[in-house]
VOBA-605056 format. One line per field, with one value per atom (N, C-alpha, C): x, y, z; residue number from 1; atom name; residue in three letters. Coordinates in pm, whole numbers, padded with zeros to 5 digits. Example, Ala and Ser with C-alpha at 12.3 -4.5 7.8 and 13.67 -1.06 7.14 Angstrom:
2
xx: c(01319; 01230; 01320; 01285; 01367; 01290)
yy: c(-00569; -00450; -00330; -00225; -00106; 00003)
zz: c(00780; 00780; 00780; 00708; 00714; 00787)
k: c(1; 1; 1; 2; 2; 2)
a: c(N; CA; C; N; CA; C)
r: c(Ala; Ala; Ala; Ser; Ser; Ser)
END
This chain:
99
xx: c(-00019; -00027; 00107; 00075; 00167; 00263; 00245; 00349; 00413; 00427; 00520; 00564; 00566; 00634; 00688; 00664; 00749; 00850; 00789; 00915; 01032; 01012; 01124; 01240; 01156; 01186; 01338; 01428; 01579; 01612; 01570; 01607; 01502; 01557; 01472; 01341; 01452; 01341; 01223; 01287; 01148; 01043; 01126; 01011; 00929; 00990; 00917; 00800; 00813; 00732; 00635; 00695; 00577; 00459; 00505; 00419; 00380; 00439; 00338; 00204; 00216; 00087; -00005; 00032; -00050; -00172; -00095; -00118; -00236; -00179; -00276; -00377; -00373; -00451; -00522; -00641; -00702; -00633; -00581; -00539; -00652; -00631; -00711; -00697; -00776; -00671; -00786; -00721; -00851; -00908; -01034; -01153; -01143; -01253; -01253; -01276; -01310; -01344; -01223; -01148; -00938; -00879; -00906; -00852; -00853; -01009; -01045; -00978; -01010; -00953; -00806; -00763; -00604; -00579; -00622; -00578; -00622; -00774; -00784; -00658; -00609; -00558; -00424; -00360; -00242; -00248; -00357; -00375; -00378; -00451; -00481; -00302; -00221; -00108; 00010; -00020; 00061; 00045; -00095; -00123; -00088; -00123; -00031; 00102; 00200; 00303; 00417; 00331; 00457; 00525; 00461; 00528; 00553; 00677; 00682; 00618; 00592; 00536; 00666; 00749; 00817; 00820; 00802; 00711; 00535; 00494; 00342; 00351; 00472; 00465; 00487; 00579; 00617; 00521; 00387; 00275; 00165; 00170; 00073; 00011; 00140; 00076; 00111; 00115; 00109; -00019; -00111; -00201; -00324; -00280; -00345; -00410; -00271; -00274; -00349; -00340; -00413; -00546; -00579; -00694; -00752; -00739; -00768; -00807; -00682; -00688; -00796; -00831; -00964; -01093; -01081; -01188; -01185; -01096; -01158; -01080; -01094; -01109; -00963; -00876; -00723; -00680; -00540; -00470; -00352; -00341; -00211; -00097; 00001; 00182; 00285; 00346; 00460; 00564; 00683; 00782; 00795; 00712; 00710; 00636; 00695; 00637; 00547; 00682; 00610; 00544; 00487; 00474; 00302; 00300; 00150; 00079; 00181; 00201; 00092; 00132; 00168; 00003; -00017; -00146; -00274; -00230; -00359; -00408; -00270; -00387; -00500; -00527; -00631; -00756; -00687; -00770; -00751; -00829; -00834; -00796; -00724; -00716; -00613; -00624; -00543; -00411; -00300; -00191; -00115; -00021; 00078; 00221; 00297; 00438; 00513; 00605; 00709; 00835; 00926; 01079; 01120)
yy: c(-00282; -00493; -00537; -00612; -00694; -00781; -00856; -00835; -00788; -00690; -00539; -00537; -00508; -00447; -00593; -00708; -00820; -00855; -00838; -00833; -00738; -00600; -00544; -00486; -00635; -00624; -00711; -00648; -00734; -00740; -00638; -00727; -00781; -00896; -00920; -00851; -00746; -00626; -00625; -00535; -00551; -00606; -00781; -00845; -00913; -00873; -00885; -00758; -00687; -00564; -00574; -00632; -00628; -00805; -00841; -00975; -00911; -00823; -00714; -00683; -00603; -00491; -00635; -00747; -00788; -00883; -00903; -00939; -00840; -00754; -00634; -00522; -00511; -00504; -00555; -00497; -00539; -00570; -00677; -00701; -00686; -00615; -00531; -00610; -00672; -00706; -00657; -00646; -00603; -00698; -00656; -00729; -00680; -00767; -00761; -00687; -00540; -00442; -00388; -00406; -00337; -00440; -00537; -00539; -00549; -00541; -00486; -00359; -00247; -00085; -00099; -00150; -00174; -00172; -00301; -00362; -00245; -00137; -00024; 00060; 00113; 00192; 00169; 00123; 00041; 00059; -00033; 00017; 00188; 00263; 00344; 00464; 00412; 00477; 00420; 00304; 00245; 00313; 00313; 00398; 00571; 00575; 00741; 00792; 00658; 00713; 00598; 00518; 00358; 00263; 00323; 00202; 00073; -00021; -00112; -00272; -00378; -00482; -00489; -00459; -00427; -00335; -00169; -00104; -00087; -00155; -00197; -00292; -00383; -00465; -00412; -00349; -00235; -00159; -00093; -00033; -00086; -00237; -00335; -00328; -00379; -00369; -00248; -00099; -00004; 00054; 00061; 00012; -00058; -00187; -00218; -00197; -00098; -00096; 00028; 00123; 00250; 00212; 00150; 00154; 00036; -00042; -00106; -00023; 00139; 00234; 00298; 00351; 00397; 00385; 00239; 00151; 00135; 00186; 00097; 00242; 00419; 00480; 00532; 00484; 00462; 00586; 00633; 00777; 00653; 00677; 00583; 00655; 00585; 00657; 00618; 00645; 00577; 00659; 00590; 00706; 00729; 00612; 00622; 00732; 00814; 00956; 00931; 00940; 00938; 00851; 00652; 00620; 00624; 00640; 00686; 00871; 00957; 01066; 01037; 00947; 00884; 00810; 00729; 00640; 00745; 00835; 00967; 01012; 01014; 01081; 01006; 00867; 00816; 00791; 00775; 00748; 00855; 00885; 00990; 00878; 00935; 00869; 00935; 00935; 01019; 00979; 01039; 00986; 01176; 01030; 01146; 01077; 01166; 01060; 01154; 01062; 01038; 01052; 01125; 01158; 01069)
zz: c(00465; 00445; 00556; 00605; 00718; 00607; 00435; 00426; 00344; 00331; 00285; 00383; 00533; 00661; 00684; 00669; 00724; 00641; 00483; 00322; 00433; 00449; 00474; 00630; 00693; 00800; 00854; 00846; 00882; 00986; 01109; 01290; 01312; 01398; 01524; 01580; 01614; 01714; 01610; 01487; 01400; 01369; 01319; 01330; 01485; 01573; 01664; 01757; 01708; 01644; 01577; 01501; 01386; 01480; 01540; 01586; 01703; 01751; 01866; 01790; 01715; 01579; 01536; 01527; 01452; 01566; 01708; 01779; 01882; 01872; 01940; 01842; 01686; 01620; 01484; 01505; 01406; 01219; 01186; 01035; 00949; 00909; 00763; 00675; 00544; 00435; 00317; 00213; 00094; 00028; -00007; -00088; -00167; -00261; -00371; -00483; -00402; -00496; -00445; -00372; -00374; -00501; -00506; -00581; -00754; -00741; -00869; -00903; -00815; -00870; -00817; -00784; -00809; -00946; -00986; -01106; -01213; -01205; -01289; -01259; -01110; -01132; -01163; -01200; -01284; -01394; -01446; -01598; -01663; -01568; -01557; -01603; -01458; -01436; -01556; -01616; -01712; -01845; -01908; -01998; -02009; -01877; -01856; -01907; -01817; -01746; -01824; -01861; -01984; -01921; -01757; -01644; -01738; -01680; -01750; -01619; -01613; -01560; -01414; -01447; -01296; -01194; -01282; -01187; -01138; -01240; -01171; -01108; -01062; -00913; -00815; -00840; -00738; -00677; -00726; -00701; -00705; -00716; -00690; -00466; -00437; -00312; -00240; -00254; -00245; -00248; -00399; -00447; -00338; -00342; -00202; -00085; -00073; 00088; 00116; -00055; -00053; -00016; -00098; -00118; 00079; 00095; 00215; 00327; 00289; 00419; 00372; 00253; 00236; 00300; 00237; 00275; 00458; 00501; 00687; 00755; 00654; 00706; 00761; 00717; 00841; 00746; 00785; 00769; 00674; 00533; 00551; 00597; 00672; 00662; 00637; 00515; 00446; 00442; 00407; 00447; 00231; 00169; 00008; -00020; -00040; -00066; -00236; -00288; -00464; -00509; -00495; -00503; -00500; -00374; -00310; -00384; -00375; -00454; -00580; -00644; -00761; -00790; -00666; -00616; -00632; -00564; -00549; -00685; -00815; -00931; -00978; -00963; -00950; -00817; -00704; -00628; -00470; -00409; -00321; -00133; -00096; -00002; 00148; 00227; 00337; 00348; 00357; 00346; 00457; 00560; 00607; 00575; 00530; 00487; 00577; 00588; 00731; 00638; 00721; 00635; 00757)
k: c(1; 1; 1; 2; 2; 2; 3; 3; 3; 4; 4; 4; 5; 5; 5; 6; 6; 6; 7; 7; 7; 8; 8; 8; 9; 9; 9; 10; 10; 10; 11; 11; 11; 12; 12; 12; 13; 13; 13; 14; 14; 14; 15; 15; 15; 16; 16; 16; 17; 17; 17; 18; 18; 18; 19; 19; 19; 20; 20; 20; 21; 21; 21; 22; 22; 22; 23; 23; 23; 24; 24; 24; 25; 25; 25; 26; 26; 26; 27; 27; 27; 28; 28; 28; 29; 29; 29; 30; 30; 30; 31; 31; 31; 32; 32; 32; 33; 33; 33; 34; 34; 34; 35; 35; 35; 36; 36; 36; 37; 37; 37; 38; 38; 38; 39; 39; 39; 40; 40; 40; 41; 41; 41; 42; 42; 42; 43; 43; 43; 44; 44; 44; 45; 45; 45; 46; 46; 46; 47; 47; 47; 48; 48; 48; 49; 49; 49; 50; 50; 50; 51; 51; 51; 52; 52; 52; 53; 53; 53; 54; 54; 54; 55; 55; 55; 56; 56; 56; 57; 57; 57; 58; 58; 58; 59; 59; 59; 60; 60; 60; 61; 61; 61; 62; 62; 62; 63; 63; 63; 64; 64; 64; 65; 65; 65; 66; 66; 66; 67; 67; 67; 68; 68; 68; 69; 69; 69; 70; 70; 70; 71; 71; 71; 72; 72; 72; 73; 73; 73; 74; 74; 74; 75; 75; 75; 76; 76; 76; 77; 77; 77; 78; 78; 78; 79; 79; 79; 80; 80; 80; 81; 81; 81; 82; 82; 82; 83; 83; 83; 84; 84; 84; 85; 85; 85; 86; 86; 86; 87; 87; 87; 88; 88; 88; 89; 89; 89; 90; 90; 90; 91; 91; 91; 92; 92; 92; 93; 93; 93; 94; 94; 94; 95; 95; 95; 96; 96; 96; 97; 97; 97; 98; 98; 98; 99; 99; 99)
a: c(N; CA; C; N; CA; C; N; CA; C; N; CA; C; N; CA; C; N; CA; C; N; CA; C; N; CA; C; N; CA; C; N; CA; C; N; CA; C; N; CA; C; N; CA; C; N; CA; C; N; CA; C; N; CA; C; N; CA; C; N; CA; C; N; CA; C; N; CA; C; N; CA; C; N; CA; C; N; CA; C; N; CA; C; N; CA; C; N; CA; C; N; CA; C; N; CA; C; N; CA; C; N; CA; C; N; CA; C; N; CA; C; N; CA; C; N; CA; C; N; CA; C; N; CA; C; N; CA; C; N; CA; C; N; CA; C; N; CA; C; N; CA; C; N; CA; C; N; CA; C; N; CA; C; N; CA; C; N; CA; C; N; CA; C; N; CA; C; N; CA; C; N; CA; C; N; CA; C; N; CA; C; N; CA; C; N; CA; C; N; CA; C; N; CA; C; N; CA; C; N; CA; C; N; CA; C; N; CA; C; N; CA; C; N; CA; C; N; CA; C; N; CA; C; N; CA; C; N; CA; C; N; CA; C; N; CA; C; N; CA; C; N; CA; C; N; CA; C; N; CA; C; N; CA; C; N; CA; C; N; CA; C; N; CA; C; N; CA; C; N; CA; C; N; CA; C; N; CA; C; N; CA; C; N; CA; C; N; CA; C; N; CA; C; N; CA; C; N; CA; C; N; CA; C; N; CA; C; N; CA; C; N; CA; C; N; CA; C; N; CA; C; N; CA; C; N; CA; C; N; CA; C; N; CA; C; N; CA; C; N; CA; C; N; CA; C)
r: c(Unk; Unk; Unk; Unk; Unk; Unk; Unk; Unk; Unk; Unk; Unk; Unk; Unk; Unk; Unk; Unk; Unk; Unk; Unk; Unk; Unk; Unk; Unk; Unk; Unk; Unk; Unk; Unk; Unk; Unk; Unk; Unk; Unk; Unk; Unk; Unk; Unk; Unk; Unk; Unk; Unk; Unk; Unk; Unk; Unk; Unk; Unk; Unk; Unk; Unk; Unk; Unk; Unk; Unk; Unk; Unk; Unk; Unk; Unk; Unk; Unk; Unk; Unk; Unk; Unk; Unk; Unk; Unk; Unk; Unk; Unk; Unk; Unk; Unk; Unk; Unk; Unk; Unk; Unk; Unk; Unk; Unk; Unk; Unk; Unk; Unk; Unk; Unk; Unk; Unk; Unk; Unk; Unk; Unk; Unk; Unk; Unk; Unk; Unk; Unk; Unk; Unk; Unk; Unk; Unk; Unk; Unk; Unk; Unk; Unk; Unk; Unk; Unk; Unk; Unk; Unk; Unk; Unk; Unk; Unk; Unk; Unk; Unk; Unk; Unk; Unk; Unk; Unk; Unk; Unk; Unk; Unk; Unk; Unk; Unk; Unk; Unk; Unk; Unk; Unk; Unk; Unk; Unk; Unk; Unk; Unk; Unk; Unk; Unk; Unk; Unk; Unk; Unk; Unk; Unk; Unk; Unk; Unk; Unk; Unk; Unk; Unk; Unk; Unk; Unk; Unk; Unk; Unk; Unk; Unk; Unk; Unk; Unk; Unk; Unk; Unk; Unk; Unk; Unk; Unk; Unk; Unk; Unk; Unk; Unk; Unk; Unk; Unk; Unk; Unk; Unk; Unk; Unk; Unk; Unk; Unk; Unk; Unk; Unk; Unk; Unk; Unk; Unk; Unk; Unk; Unk; Unk; Unk; Unk; Unk; Unk; Unk; Unk; Unk; Unk; Unk; Unk; Unk; Unk; Unk; Unk; Unk; Unk; Unk; Unk; Unk; Unk; Unk; Unk; Unk; Unk; Unk; Unk; Unk; Unk; Unk; Unk; Unk; Unk; Unk; Unk; Unk; Unk; Unk; Unk; Unk; Unk; Unk; Unk; Unk; Unk; Unk; Unk; Unk; Unk; Unk; Unk; Unk; Unk; Unk; Unk; Unk; Unk; Unk; Unk; Unk; Unk; Unk; Unk; Unk; Unk; Unk; Unk; Unk; Unk; Unk; Unk; Unk; Unk; Unk; Unk; Unk; Unk; Unk; Unk; Unk; Unk; Unk; Unk; Unk; Unk; Unk; Unk; Unk; Unk; Unk; Unk)
END
């Protein structure tokens, strides 16, 4: 999601790259199913792992990103290996981890 990418962009060149990305590629966004399913996934992870509210908030955008990628047939590329593997306990999606 562009919101998460923008939140992490600290340099002007990173922000410009995001502007170009947004202009040249379609923007996908989670629909009703993705929002609902993300809540179900987070509930199960809370029950299984005892996660606190702050950890669940951290995972929520990642869950929405993963579910949106799955719905559009995209491969999710991330450096955030641990959180996305955790989400794969509940929902299958294609993940490529970059170091």
